[in-house]
C-alpha positions as CSV (number, residue, x, y, z in Angstrom):
1,M,-10.2,122.3,143.2
2,E,-8.3,124.4,145.7
3,N,-7.0,126.8,143.1
4,S,-9.1,130.0,143.5
5,N,-8.4,130.9,139.9
6,L,-10.4,127.9,138.7
7,I,-13.5,128.6,140.9
8,E,-16.4,129.6,138.7
9,N,-18.6,132.5,139.7
10,T,-22.3,132.2,140.3
11,P,-24.7,134.0,137.9
12,Q,-25.4,136.7,140.5
13,E,-21.7,137.3,141.0
14,D,-21.2,137.5,137.2
15,E,-23.9,140.2,136.9
16,I,-22.4,142.2,139.7
17,M,-18.9,142.0,138.2
18,V,-20.1,143.0,134.8
19,E,-22.0,146.0,136.1
20,E,-19.0,147.2,138.1
21,N,-16.7,146.7,135.2
22,E,-18.9,148.6,132.8
23,V,-19.2,151.5,135.3
24,E,-15.4,151.6,135.7
25,K,-14.9,151.4,131.9
26,E,-17.4,154.2,131.4
27,V,-15.7,156.4,134.0
28,V,-12.3,155.8,132.3
29,D,-13.8,156.6,128.9
30,I,-15.4,159.7,130.3
31,N,-12.1,160.8,132.0
32,D,-10.5,160.7,128.5
33,D,-13.1,163.2,127.1
34,K,-13.2,166.6,128.6
35,D,-16.7,167.3,127.2
36,D,-18.4,164.3,128.8
37,N,-19.7,163.7,132.3
38,T,-16.9,163.0,134.7
39,I,-15.5,163.2,138.2
40,E,-12.0,164.6,137.5
41,G,-9.7,167.6,137.7
42,D,-9.4,170.4,135.2
43,D,-6.3,168.8,133.6
44,G,-8.1,165.6,132.7
45,E,-6.7,163.8,135.8
46,E,-8.8,163.2,138.9
47,D,-8.6,166.2,141.3
48,K,-7.9,164.6,144.6
49,E,-8.1,166.1,148.0
50,E,-7.0,164.5,151.3
51,G,-9.7,164.6,154.0
52,D,-9.1,165.0,157.7
53,D,-9.7,161.3,158.2
54,G,-7.2,160.4,155.5
55,T,-9.8,159.6,152.9
56,T,-9.4,160.6,149.3
57,K,-12.0,162.9,147.7
58,L,-12.8,163.6,144.1
59,Q,-14.1,166.8,142.6
60,C,-16.9,167.1,140.1
61,I,-15.8,169.2,137.1
62,H,-19.3,170.7,136.7
63,C,-20.2,172.0,140.2
64,K,-16.8,171.5,141.9
65,T,-18.3,169.5,144.7
66,F,-15.9,167.1,146.4
67,L,-17.1,163.5,146.9
68,A,-15.3,160.7,148.9
69,K,-13.6,157.9,147.0
70,T,-14.6,154.6,148.7
71,P,-11.9,152.1,149.6
72,T,-13.6,149.4,147.5
73,G,-13.6,151.6,144.4
74,T,-17.4,151.6,143.9
75,T,-18.8,154.5,141.9
76,S,-22.5,154.4,142.6
77,H,-22.5,157.5,144.7
78,L,-20.5,159.4,142.0
79,W,-23.1,158.5,139.3
80,N,-25.9,159.4,141.6
81,H,-24.3,162.9,142.0
82,L,-24.0,163.3,138.2
83,K,-27.7,162.5,137.8
84,R,-28.6,165.3,140.2
85,C,-26.0,167.8,139.2
86,L,-27.6,171.0,137.9
87,Q,-24.5,172.3,136.3
88,K,-24.2,169.0,134.3
89,K,-27.8,169.4,133.1
90,L,-27.0,172.9,131.8
91,H,-23.9,171.6,130.1
92,L,-25.9,168.8,128.4
93,K,-28.4,171.4,127.1
94,K,-25.6,173.0,125.1
95,Q,-24.4,169.7,123.6
96,K,-25.1,168.7,120.0
97,T,-27.7,165.9,119.6
98,L,-28.3,163.2,117.1
99,Q,-30.7,163.7,114.2
100,F,-33.8,161.5,114.5
101,Q,-36.2,160.6,111.7
102,P,-39.6,162.3,111.8
103,V,-42.1,160.3,113.8
104,K,-45.6,159.9,112.2
105,S,-48.4,161.3,114.3
106,K,-52.2,161.4,114.0
107,F,-51.9,165.2,114.0
108,E,-48.9,165.3,111.7
109,M,-46.6,166.6,114.5
110,N,-42.9,166.0,114.6
111,P,-41.9,165.6,118.3
112,L,-38.3,164.6,117.5
113,S,-37.3,166.7,114.6
114,D,-33.9,167.4,116.0
115,G,-33.9,165.7,119.3
116,R,-34.2,168.9,121.3
117,Y,-37.0,169.9,123.6
118,D,-39.5,172.1,121.8
119,H,-41.7,173.9,124.2
120,M,-44.2,175.1,121.5
121,K,-44.6,171.5,120.2
122,Q,-45.1,170.4,123.8
123,R,-47.9,173.0,124.2
124,E,-49.5,171.9,121.0
125,A,-49.4,168.2,122.2
126,V,-51.0,169.2,125.5
127,A,-53.8,171.1,123.7
128,H,-54.6,167.9,121.7
129,W,-54.5,165.9,124.9
130,I,-57.0,168.3,126.5
131,L,-59.3,168.1,123.4
132,M,-59.1,164.3,123.0
133,G,-59.7,163.5,126.7
134,E,-62.1,166.4,127.4
135,Q,-59.7,167.5,130.2
136,P,-60.3,170.7,132.2
137,F,-57.9,173.5,131.5
138,N,-56.6,173.5,135.1
139,A,-55.4,169.9,134.7
140,V,-52.1,171.3,133.4
141,E,-51.6,173.0,136.8
142,N,-52.0,169.8,138.7
143,D,-48.8,168.8,140.7
144,G,-49.1,165.2,139.6
145,Y,-49.3,166.2,135.9
146,T,-46.2,168.5,136.3
147,F,-44.3,165.7,138.1
148,I,-45.0,163.1,135.4
149,M,-44.0,165.5,132.6
150,S,-40.9,166.6,134.4
151,M,-39.8,163.0,134.9
152,N,-40.2,162.3,131.2
153,Q,-38.6,165.6,130.1
154,P,-36.5,167.5,132.7
155,Q,-36.7,170.6,130.5
156,F,-40.5,170.7,130.6
157,E,-41.9,174.1,131.5
158,K,-45.1,174.4,133.4
159,I,-48.1,175.6,131.5
160,S,-50.9,177.7,133.1
161,R,-54.6,177.2,132.5
162,A,-54.8,180.4,130.5
163,T,-52.1,179.3,128.2
164,A,-53.7,175.9,127.8
165,K,-57.0,177.6,126.8
166,K,-55.3,179.8,124.3
167,D,-53.5,176.8,122.8
168,V,-56.8,174.8,122.5
169,I,-58.4,177.6,120.7
170,N,-55.4,177.8,118.3
171,V,-55.6,174.1,117.6
172,Y,-59.4,174.4,117.0
173,N,-58.9,177.1,114.5
174,I,-56.3,175.1,112.7
175,E,-58.4,172.0,112.6
176,K,-61.4,174.1,111.5
177,K,-59.5,175.4,108.5
178,K,-58.6,171.8,107.5
179,M,-62.3,170.8,107.8
180,Q,-63.4,173.7,105.7
181,L,-61.1,172.6,103.0
182,T,-62.5,169.1,103.2
183,L,-66.1,170.3,103.1
184,K,-65.3,172.5,100.1
185,D,-64.7,169.4,98.0
186,I,-67.9,167.5,98.8
187,N,-71.2,167.8,97.0
188,K,-73.7,166.6,99.5
189,I,-73.8,166.5,103.3
190,S,-76.5,165.2,105.7
191,L,-77.0,166.8,109.1
192,T,-78.3,165.4,112.4
193,T,-79.2,167.7,115.2
194,D,-80.5,167.3,118.7
195,I,-80.9,169.5,121.9
196,W,-79.0,168.4,125.0
197,K,-79.6,169.8,128.5
198,S,-76.9,170.0,131.1
199,K,-78.3,169.1,134.5
200,V,-75.3,170.8,136.2
201,Q,-75.4,174.1,134.3
202,K,-79.1,174.1,133.6
203,I,-78.3,175.2,130.1
204,S,-79.6,173.7,126.8
205,Y,-77.1,173.0,124.0
206,M,-77.8,172.3,120.3
207,C,-75.5,169.8,118.6
208,V,-75.2,169.5,114.8
209,T,-73.3,166.6,113.2
210,G,-72.4,166.3,109.6
211,H,-72.3,163.0,107.6
212,F,-70.7,162.9,104.2
213,V,-68.6,160.8,101.8
214,D,-65.1,162.3,101.2
215,S,-63.0,162.4,98.1
216,E,-61.5,159.0,99.0
217,W,-65.0,157.4,99.2
218,Q,-64.8,157.1,103.0
219,L,-67.9,157.7,105.1
220,Q,-67.1,160.6,107.5
221,K,-68.9,162.0,110.6
222,R,-67.9,165.3,112.1
223,L,-69.3,167.5,114.9
224,L,-69.9,170.8,113.3
225,S,-71.6,172.8,116.0
226,F,-72.2,172.7,119.8
227,I,-73.8,175.9,120.9
228,P,-75.9,177.1,123.8
229,L,-79.6,177.4,122.9
230,P,-81.6,179.7,125.3
231,P,-85.1,178.7,126.2
232,P,-87.7,178.2,125.0
233,H,-85.7,177.0,121.9
234,G,-88.7,176.9,119.6
235,G,-88.7,176.0,115.9
236,V,-87.4,179.4,114.8
237,D,-84.5,179.2,117.3
238,I,-83.5,175.7,116.1
239,Y,-83.7,176.9,112.5
240,D,-81.5,179.9,113.3
241,G,-78.9,177.5,114.8
242,L,-79.0,175.3,111.8
243,I,-78.6,178.1,109.3
244,K,-75.7,179.7,111.3
245,C,-73.9,176.4,111.3
246,T,-74.3,175.8,107.6
247,K,-73.1,179.3,106.7
248,D,-70.1,179.1,109.1
249,W,-68.9,176.0,107.3
250,G,-70.0,177.1,103.8
251,I,-72.3,174.1,103.2
252,E,-75.7,175.9,103.0
253,H,-76.0,174.9,99.4
254,K,-74.9,171.3,100.0
255,V,-77.4,170.0,102.6
256,F,-79.0,166.8,101.4
257,T,-81.0,165.7,104.4
258,I,-81.6,166.7,108.0
259,S,-82.4,164.2,110.7
260,V,-84.2,165.3,113.9
261,D,-86.5,163.7,116.5
262,N,-90.2,164.0,116.4
263,A,-90.8,167.1,118.6
264,S,-93.2,169.7,117.3
265,N,-90.6,172.5,117.4
266,N,-88.3,170.4,115.1
267,D,-91.2,170.1,112.6
268,V,-91.4,173.9,112.5
269,A,-87.6,174.3,112.1
270,I,-87.4,171.8,109.2
271,R,-90.4,173.3,107.4
272,I,-88.7,176.8,107.5
273,A,-85.4,175.3,106.5
274,K,-86.9,173.4,103.6
275,E,-88.6,176.6,102.3
276,T,-85.3,178.5,102.6
277,F,-83.1,175.9,100.8
278,S,-85.8,175.4,98.1
279,R,-85.6,179.1,97.2
280,S,-81.8,179.1,96.6
281,R,-81.5,175.7,94.9
282,K,-83.4,172.6,93.8
283,L,-83.7,170.0,96.5
284,P,-83.4,166.3,95.5
285,L,-86.8,164.8,94.6
286,E,-88.3,168.1,95.3
287,G,-87.5,167.8,99.0
288,Q,-89.1,164.4,99.6
289,L,-85.9,163.2,101.2
290,F,-85.0,166.4,103.0
291,Y,-86.7,165.6,106.4
292,V,-85.6,162.4,108.1
293,R,-87.2,161.5,111.4
294,C,-84.9,159.9,113.9
295,T,-85.5,156.2,113.8
296,A,-84.2,155.6,117.3
297,H,-86.6,158.2,118.7
298,I,-89.5,156.7,116.8
299,L,-88.7,153.3,118.1
300,N,-88.5,154.7,121.7
301,L,-92.0,156.3,121.2
302,V,-93.4,153.0,119.9
303,V,-92.1,151.0,122.9
304,Q,-93.0,153.7,125.5
305,D,-96.6,153.8,124.1
306,G,-96.8,150.0,124.6
307,L,-95.4,150.2,128.1
308,L,-98.3,152.5,129.2
309,A,-100.2,149.2,129.8
310,I,-98.0,148.6,132.8
311,K,-97.1,152.2,133.7
312,K,-98.0,151.7,137.4
313,I,-95.9,148.6,137.7
314,I,-92.9,150.3,136.0
315,E,-93.2,153.2,138.5
316,D,-93.2,150.7,141.4
317,V,-90.1,149.0,140.1
318,K,-88.3,152.3,139.5
319,N,-89.3,153.6,142.9
320,S,-88.1,150.4,144.5
321,V,-84.7,150.6,142.8
322,R,-84.4,154.3,143.8
323,F,-85.4,153.6,147.4
324,I,-82.7,150.9,147.7
325,N,-80.0,152.9,146.0
326,Q,-80.6,156.1,148.1
327,S,-79.0,154.6,151.2
328,E,-75.9,152.5,151.6
329,S,-77.4,150.7,154.6
330,R,-80.5,149.8,152.5
331,L,-78.3,148.7,149.6
332,N,-76.3,146.5,152.0
333,K,-79.5,144.9,153.4
334,F,-80.8,144.2,150.0
335,S,-77.4,142.7,148.9
336,D,-77.4,140.4,151.9
337,V,-80.9,139.2,151.0
338,V,-79.8,138.6,147.4
339,H,-76.7,136.8,148.6
340,H,-78.6,134.5,150.9
341,L,-81.0,133.6,148.1
342,G,-78.0,132.6,145.9
343,I,-79.0,135.0,143.1
344,S,-76.4,136.4,140.8
345,V,-77.1,140.0,139.7
346,K,-74.8,142.8,138.6
347,R,-76.7,145.9,139.9
348,L,-80.1,147.6,140.0
349,I,-80.4,150.4,137.5
350,I,-82.7,153.3,136.9
351,D,-84.0,153.7,133.4
352,C,-83.8,156.8,131.1
353,P,-87.3,157.7,129.8
354,T,-85.9,158.6,126.3
355,R,-84.2,155.2,125.9
356,W,-86.6,152.2,125.8
357,N,-83.7,149.7,126.1
358,S,-82.8,151.2,129.5
359,T,-86.4,150.5,130.7
360,Y,-86.0,147.0,129.4
361,E,-82.7,146.5,131.3
362,M,-84.2,148.0,134.5
363,L,-87.1,145.6,134.4
364,L,-84.9,142.6,133.5
365,E,-82.4,143.2,136.3
366,A,-85.2,143.8,138.8
367,Y,-87.1,140.6,137.7
368,R,-84.0,138.5,138.3
369,V,-84.1,139.4,142.0
370,R,-87.8,139.6,142.3
371,D,-87.8,137.2,145.3
372,A,-85.6,139.5,147.3
373,F,-88.0,142.5,147.3
374,P,-90.7,141.0,149.7
375,I,-87.9,139.8,152.1
376,F,-86.3,143.2,152.0
377,Q,-89.7,144.8,152.8
378,Q,-89.8,142.8,156.0
379,R,-86.5,144.3,157.1
380,E,-87.3,147.8,155.9
381,P,-90.8,148.9,157.1
382,S,-90.6,152.2,155.2
383,Y,-90.5,150.4,151.9
384,R,-94.0,150.5,150.5
385,C,-93.8,150.1,146.7
386,C,-93.0,146.4,146.5
387,P,-94.5,144.9,143.3
388,S,-96.8,142.0,143.8
389,I,-96.5,138.5,142.3
390,L,-99.0,139.4,139.6
391,D,-97.0,142.5,138.8
392,W,-93.8,140.4,138.3
393,M,-95.7,138.1,136.0
394,K,-96.7,141.1,133.8
395,V,-93.1,142.3,133.9
396,K,-92.0,138.9,132.7
397,D,-94.4,139.1,129.8
398,V,-93.1,142.6,128.8
399,V,-89.5,141.4,129.0
400,D,-90.4,138.5,126.7
401,I,-92.0,140.7,124.1
402,L,-89.1,143.2,124.2
403,E,-86.8,140.1,123.7
404,E,-89.2,139.0,120.9
405,N,-90.1,135.8,122.8
406,H,-93.6,134.3,123.1
407,V,-96.6,136.5,123.6
408,D,-99.7,135.9,125.7
409,E,-103.1,137.6,126.0
410,F,-102.0,140.3,128.4
411,I,-99.8,142.2,126.0
412,K,-102.3,142.4,123.2
413,V,-103.3,145.9,124.4
414,M,-99.6,146.9,124.5
415,I,-99.0,145.6,121.0
416,K,-102.0,147.5,119.7
417,K,-100.8,150.8,121.0
418,M,-97.3,150.1,119.7
419,K,-98.8,149.3,116.2
420,E,-100.7,152.5,116.2
421,K,-97.6,154.5,116.9
422,F,-95.7,152.6,114.3
423,D,-98.3,153.2,111.6
424,K,-98.3,156.9,112.5
425,Y,-94.7,157.3,111.4
426,W,-94.1,154.3,109.2
427,G,-97.5,153.4,107.8
428,S,-96.5,155.1,104.6
429,C,-93.5,154.1,102.6
430,N,-90.2,155.5,103.8
431,L,-88.4,156.5,100.6
432,L,-85.0,157.3,102.1
433,M,-84.7,154.0,103.9
434,A,-85.8,152.1,100.8
435,I,-83.4,153.9,98.5
436,G,-80.6,153.4,101.0
437,A,-81.3,149.7,101.1
438,I,-81.3,149.5,97.2
439,L,-77.9,151.3,97.0
440,D,-76.5,148.6,99.3
441,P,-75.0,145.9,96.9
442,R,-76.2,143.2,99.3
443,F,-79.9,144.1,98.9
444,K,-80.7,146.2,95.9
445,M,-84.3,146.1,94.7
446,R,-84.7,142.5,95.8
447,L,-85.0,143.4,99.5
448,V,-87.7,146.0,98.8
449,D,-89.7,143.4,96.8
450,F,-89.3,140.9,99.5
451,A,-89.9,143.2,102.5
452,F,-92.8,145.2,101.1
453,H,-94.8,142.0,100.4
454,K,-94.2,141.1,104.1
455,I,-95.3,144.5,105.4
456,Y,-98.2,145.5,103.2
457,N,-101.0,143.7,101.5
458,E,-100.6,142.9,97.8
459,I,-102.1,146.1,96.4
460,D,-100.2,148.4,98.8
461,A,-97.0,146.5,98.2
462,R,-97.1,146.9,94.5
463,A,-98.0,150.6,94.8
464,N,-95.2,151.3,97.3
465,I,-92.6,149.3,95.2
466,M,-93.6,151.4,92.2
467,K,-93.3,154.6,94.3
468,V,-89.8,153.6,95.4
469,R,-88.7,152.7,91.9
470,D,-90.0,156.0,90.4
471,A,-88.3,158.0,93.1
472,L,-85.0,156.0,92.6
473,Y,-85.0,156.7,88.8
474,N,-86.0,160.4,89.3
475,L,-83.1,160.8,91.8
476,Y,-80.7,159.1,89.3
477,F,-81.7,161.3,86.4
478,E,-81.3,164.4,88.6
479,Y,-77.7,163.4,89.2
480,V,-77.2,162.7,85.5
481,E,-78.7,166.1,84.7
482,V,-76.2,167.8,87.1
483,D,-73.3,165.9,85.5
484,N,-74.4,166.8,82.0
485,A,-74.7,170.5,83.0
486,K,-71.2,170.5,84.3
487,S,-69.8,169.0,81.1
488,Q,-72.2,170.8,78.7
489,K,-69.9,173.7,78.0
490,G,-66.9,171.5,77.1
491,T,-69.1,169.1,75.1
492,T,-70.7,171.9,73.1
493,S,-67.4,173.5,72.1
494,E,-66.0,170.0,71.1
495,R,-69.1,169.4,68.8
496,C,-68.8,172.8,67.3
497,S,-65.1,172.3,66.5
498,A,-65.8,168.9,65.0
499,T,-68.6,170.3,62.8
500,C,-66.5,173.2,61.5
501,T,-63.6,170.9,60.7
502,S,-65.9,168.5,58.8
503,S,-67.5,171.3,56.8
504,T,-64.2,172.8,55.9
505,S,-62.8,169.5,54.7
506,Q,-65.8,169.0,52.5
507,G,-65.4,172.5,51.1
508,K,-69.1,173.2,51.5
509,L,-71.8,173.5,54.2
510,V,-74.5,171.4,52.4
511,P,-74.7,168.0,54.2
512,S,-74.0,164.9,52.1
513,G,-76.3,161.9,51.9
514,L,-74.3,160.0,54.6
515,S,-74.4,162.9,57.0
516,M,-78.2,163.1,56.5
517,F,-78.3,159.4,57.3
518,D,-76.3,160.0,60.4
519,E,-78.9,162.6,61.6
520,Y,-81.6,160.0,61.0
521,L,-79.8,157.5,63.1
522,D,-79.6,160.0,65.9
523,T,-83.4,160.1,66.0
524,V,-83.9,156.3,66.1
525,E,-80.9,155.0,68.0
526,V,-79.6,155.8,71.5
527,N,-75.9,156.7,71.8
528,G,-74.0,154.5,74.2
529,P,-75.4,151.5,76.0
530,L,-79.1,150.7,75.9
531,K,-79.3,150.5,79.7
532,S,-78.4,153.2,82.1
533,E,-75.8,152.6,84.9
534,L,-78.7,152.3,87.3
535,D,-80.4,149.5,85.2
536,I,-77.1,147.6,85.0
537,Y,-76.6,147.9,88.7
538,L,-80.1,146.6,89.5
539,D,-79.8,143.8,87.0
540,E,-76.6,142.4,88.5
541,G,-76.8,139.9,91.3
542,V,-76.5,141.0,94.9
543,V,-73.3,140.7,96.9
544,R,-73.6,137.8,99.4
545,S,-72.2,139.0,102.7
546,Q,-73.6,136.8,105.5
547,D,-72.1,135.2,108.5
548,G,-72.3,131.5,109.1
549,D,-75.5,131.9,111.1
550,G,-77.3,133.7,108.3
551,A,-76.9,137.2,109.8
552,V,-75.7,140.1,107.7
553,S,-72.1,141.0,108.4
554,S,-71.7,144.3,110.3
555,E,-68.3,144.9,108.8
556,F,-69.5,145.2,105.2
557,D,-68.6,148.5,103.6
558,A,-70.9,149.3,100.7
559,L,-68.6,152.2,99.6
560,A,-65.7,149.8,99.1
561,C,-67.7,148.0,96.4
562,L,-67.8,151.1,94.1
């Protein structure tokens, strides 16, 4: 059709027309309200001025700047000016804002309580950001950080590193008071501690972590202390750090167990701590559960003792990896060899002596590219620690045993040394691990009966099972005794009141025949159920919580079954 009124617009033209119409409509609406953003005169009409070239200019009511009015009527340049206008921003700051509903936060903060910028809340949020991300204090002075914050909030005020440090300390003190209130309501807490050395600062730090079940029956873990420990950090120094930590948090009378690695200085520290705590209160099971050796550290010692059989081979592999990684040119040469052999490998790694699994991973990755090492040696004459074919065969045997695969004659020596180290720490029954397994509804006493007959001979198995059972019941009765002691005062007063009431109603204090019979029944019958709560728990069936392949589910929560 030739009639232009009937020609349909394309989608792009429709979008352009809608955008221009909305801008024009917004400008008109703004012109009708003196308080809003506008380009107009003081009387509500556009303040026009004729330019030298005959163009019409409009004046901003905020900064009084004149801007040209385009012949086409577009307003993009006017809106851009409003976005940059400083006087307009000051005007908006004085405007009333909408009331927003409080926003839930992990730290119970209220960032939009009234919609206005709150610099103190912003500083608190920055302090939490520093703590959560372990950011340096000077990060708040970074130009990029300031740019991002200013883009999100134009009213943002720059914070110095000194202010950030002060805010972090304030947040720490607030959170510490909250934690003190939480720890006040718990009865038992277990501690783990270790010493960590900073390679950069050359300073040793002592870390203490608390593990406890809160009032909502949720398992909690909190870092309680991280303090520098000057050398030689002997047993007394470690003990002093532990005692200071427990007193700072008010938990010196609530410590249940302490887990440490098997260093001799830790043995001294725990012995002193056990003697100290025993003088002020009774430890559960007379302190048999107080000292817990770090299982991960024991496992590492067991494996490392076994790896002594191939110590020279491991050193050659480690030196080979270190030699290749020290130079980019060597790494490129080795990568080329691996690529030409068509071997797929992620990277060569150096192990950490305190983590046996890292030694396993180092050997495994190196074994996968074992054919590349002799070829690399031909290209790099200074490389002199290349393992032999026989060495790689032994590495394969070690990798297999660490993966629990088949075993051959070579590693019998290694297994013997590992077994000796295992028996040193676990040759006797581990009461804490056994009791912990029994209190898991999936295992109870049945797992102990099953596992001990696999670990020990028949006589030792029966003896250790009885030892665990006795310890379990003794621990249970200790808890019962504590509960009875707490309620004894109220129970005694209630019994006294009931006796006085009965005697008064009878009009005499001489017991009747039936009351004498009741006293006799008290000597021959047990009040309440014949079985204790522990007996009932052990007699019930276990909770089945296995995956389809027979493995125990890692998502099971024993505390949720209570």
